[in-house]
C-alpha angles and dihedrals in degrees: 000000000000117000092242095048090049093067093051096050104030120121097173111124094229093054091046089049091054090048090052092049096049094044094048090052089052089055088047088060091046094050092039093056089052089051090054089052089054093050093048089051089053096052088100131018110270094014119202104204090098130031118242095261093042091053092052091049091048093051092046096047092045091055094045094047095048098043099041110019101035115026104047096033091053089053092047091050086065091041092054092049102037110029098068088047092049095050096040098250125143092220142332117298094256109028096181091051087051091055089044090054091055096047092048087052093050095046091046088057090049088052090056090050091051091053090073089066097049100077094297135319126261111305105182100092128267090283090060094210119204138271090023089063095065124093097255090066099028109027101165120119087225091065089055090048089054091055091048090048089057089047090055091045090053090053088053091052093049093051091046094046094054089049096051094044091052092045098048095042097044111026109051118132118260110280094020098115122179089258092057097041117124115264095240091055088047091056092048091050092053091042094056091046088056091044092053093062103025096052091046088062090048090048090056091049092048093047090052092046091048089052091049090052100040107027100028102245114158107220099124097025089061096089091162088061097049097264095147093049090046090057090050091052094048095043098046094044081066098029101062097047084048089068089060092038086060097040103041096070089048088051089052091050090050092050092052092047094046090052093048099046098040094043090228138108113249109276111248093008097174091049089047089057093043090052092052091050090050092049091049090055095042092049089079092053102060106054096112093067083081087060103052090120093057126088094269109135122257098250090057091046090050091051092052091046087058094048090048093054089043094057090059092064098071088047089055089058093050092048092050090047090057092045093050090048090059092046094051096041136070104249123219108197099219121152096263091054093048091056093043092050091044089053090054092052093048093046092052090057091044092050095048093050089047091059087062089060091050090068112087096219095048091043089059087059101039102038113110094016136106089263086077091046092052095044092047093052095045087057101038099036087040083064089049088055091058091047091051086055086054090055090059093039097055098028092096091049094049099042104024088232133105119234123227106271095203093053089046091057091045088053091052093049093050092042096050095044093044093047094053092043089056102044111024093065087058089067088054092047092040095139090071106115113247119250091009123110096203118082141153112293091234088073095054096101091052093050092047090051089050091051091052089049091051091058091046089051091049091048090054090064091053086060090050094049092048091048094050094045096045091046091051090054103037107007122125117262115268123232119231086258111027095164108051120220093050115157107194134080101245088077092058093074132061122281110275097025121239121258094265092041099223137048090227141350112312118230135178095186090115092053095260135058116280132160119236117209139183096235133017131350122278127194110261140171128260123216131168111254095217102044092268127176115308108294114177115240100201096104140353149133129329126194137194131231139169124273094271092057091045089067109287092241119165092182142025118265116254120236106180138065131150095199098084089058092045094049092049091048088052090051090050092054091045095052094044087053094047092050090071104016092109089061089065092234111162094223092053093048091048092050091049092053092044091050092052092047095046090045092054091047094049093045090055090046092050091048092050091048089057088080092063104025111094121197125187112313130201171238087141126189126231111019105153123181092014100045094130097042117089120226098256094050092047090049089052090051091052091048092050090048088058090046090053089060091046094054090038089057092050093047091044090050091053092050092045094051093044092051091047090049092048120269094228094044092052114109105213120230120239107033098199117067095191097088090050092049091050091051090050091058091044094053094044089052091049090055089055089051091055090052089052090052090056092047090050091050091051090051092048094243110150093183091050092053092046093047094047094049090046090053089049091052094047092049091048090051088048090053092051092044092052090046090049092052090050092050091047092053091050089049090054088052088058095256120130141141096288099038097096142321092277093058092041093057094045099047096041097046096044089040090058089052091048089052089056089051091051091051089050091051092053090051091048091049091052090048090049091057091049093044089055086060091052101265123151096030093106094031119033095174095102088056090050092050091049088049092056090055095043094047090050091053090050093049090052089056089055086064096042096049098063092035095058104022106036114021 
């Protein structure tokens, strides 16, 4: 396989991790250059480097790039590479979905880049507040493309989140219980749990906004019905967990580095983990502190002020745990530790200044000022600082080369000085209005100092890039464990690790890492499973086991597939086309059609490849509490959990707007409940048909499976036909998506459900073709997985029917 082709088809977690790391660093450069433009504009009050609209676009794109396309993807580059190694897995549970997640991420970033050339990118800030985000205030096609780019990025996150949850919960080595799991893997596990629900809420918001911009619905333009406040609720239900989604992986990196370079286990490790779990849960209970300036009543604001202050308490425990670890250990001031310790210092300052904003009275004064900008960057870029430490920490493992320690320390010195020169003056010039380039002249020295700091900070990354590149070319070879006192399993294998990760099957049953083999012992590394006190991993004990213990594989794992790239490319064409399809432009319509066609082709190709593509197979080790649930079923459960939040957000949006409009004054659409009642019976019957298909498969009846799937398909078509007739009648009555907020909520919510039905019909049609050839008689699990999806779609309709047709 050629080296270029390899990167387009690879599904190996280490390759995908490298792709994430390199791509995220590219977006760091992109967003960093925009940041320098902002700082040059702010050298003097009312700067003239950028025009007003260009400045707004620069600020917005900088925020979006850094929050979405740099911070989390950099962390998940490490997660892709390191987590399977830490838990003793040969790969992630679904390697092709892992590759799909990366390509969706890359193409979503390219979409954002294209938006600059479509009349201007989004210019309403990274929070995209309504109603400024709707076409009447921001009509450019590029703004729509930005929203669609975020939509594609959210799809990437959902696919990746399901994959990581399944992997960490189902594929840990024997003896590696949750309690003993490495801290970095713990932070990734909690991060993807938060992602699963937070990004589903963002997905709902983006789908509604896309509909407002492309199809003319009036959710967020309906200010008299609470549209602007609705956007704030949806966005910040995602937005505040996003802070911890960004910071948790950095916290995990810091914990690993602190343990390694102090030679001690984290003080109070179990309480450290408990605090992270508590923060992950509480992160969904504080979003309204971003909305203190709205019309929410004072008792509710007071409640959310209390939850905001409360969430800082578990963080206090984690900070003290890291501090006590340094006090009790013997510190080695290597570059990774310098960045990890620097991240701790910066985060402490960011956290303290954030508590100010949690108080309602102070928030009234600070909101919309540079106090928020400074606090936000001390938290978020404090996380970046920890992740940069991770780059140096795992660089020898990933590349097999050692970096230049002197240049690493130069990088840290420039970075730390530059960072504080940029952001600390913003606390002193806090009265500067946020997102505005005009400010009182008295603040000019502080802004000029910040601009100097920005260039020092940017120059520090030039040192890093030179160091990493030169070390890759001429650096000395790295040992499997270059640090001493490491505590996790990735250091027990060569640098870089081999394709299959381990020489045998990892096990922690004896209390330390050992490799079980079919025949003969092999030298292996030992590492404490729970981050225990510094055990060297340069030699240890091997063990033997029978073939079942060695992995139970009846085939070799696959590591290549072109379909994830093809499917992402199809999505890219489709979304570029949709961004301007309502303009009637021939090129946009053609791209939309091409995207649909290529998407259908690649989905079929990916489905057919499933018969020959082999991911990691069991038996796996620790899987509590999902020991009896196979990977595919568990992945489906996680996906449906995310879909519950998606539909919950749509239903909640409808209820919110209807209450704001006036429940009694609302004219329900449609007026006739009979079509809805008919569709309820149709879908319930189709669910029964799916059950019959599974029973037939268990009995080995090919005709029974074919007949049941055919009935399911016909009933699904009947549901869509009945829905289409109903929509056509409403259209003849003069009611359509853009007529008013009542029609917008009905058509969009039931349309989302209909889209799920259509997806289910395509799956059923594919399964029907395979069932005709005798598939599923010796393995009825695919029918069961399809049934889970189809029953979920039917259950959702049982909520939509009374909501729109009866109440």
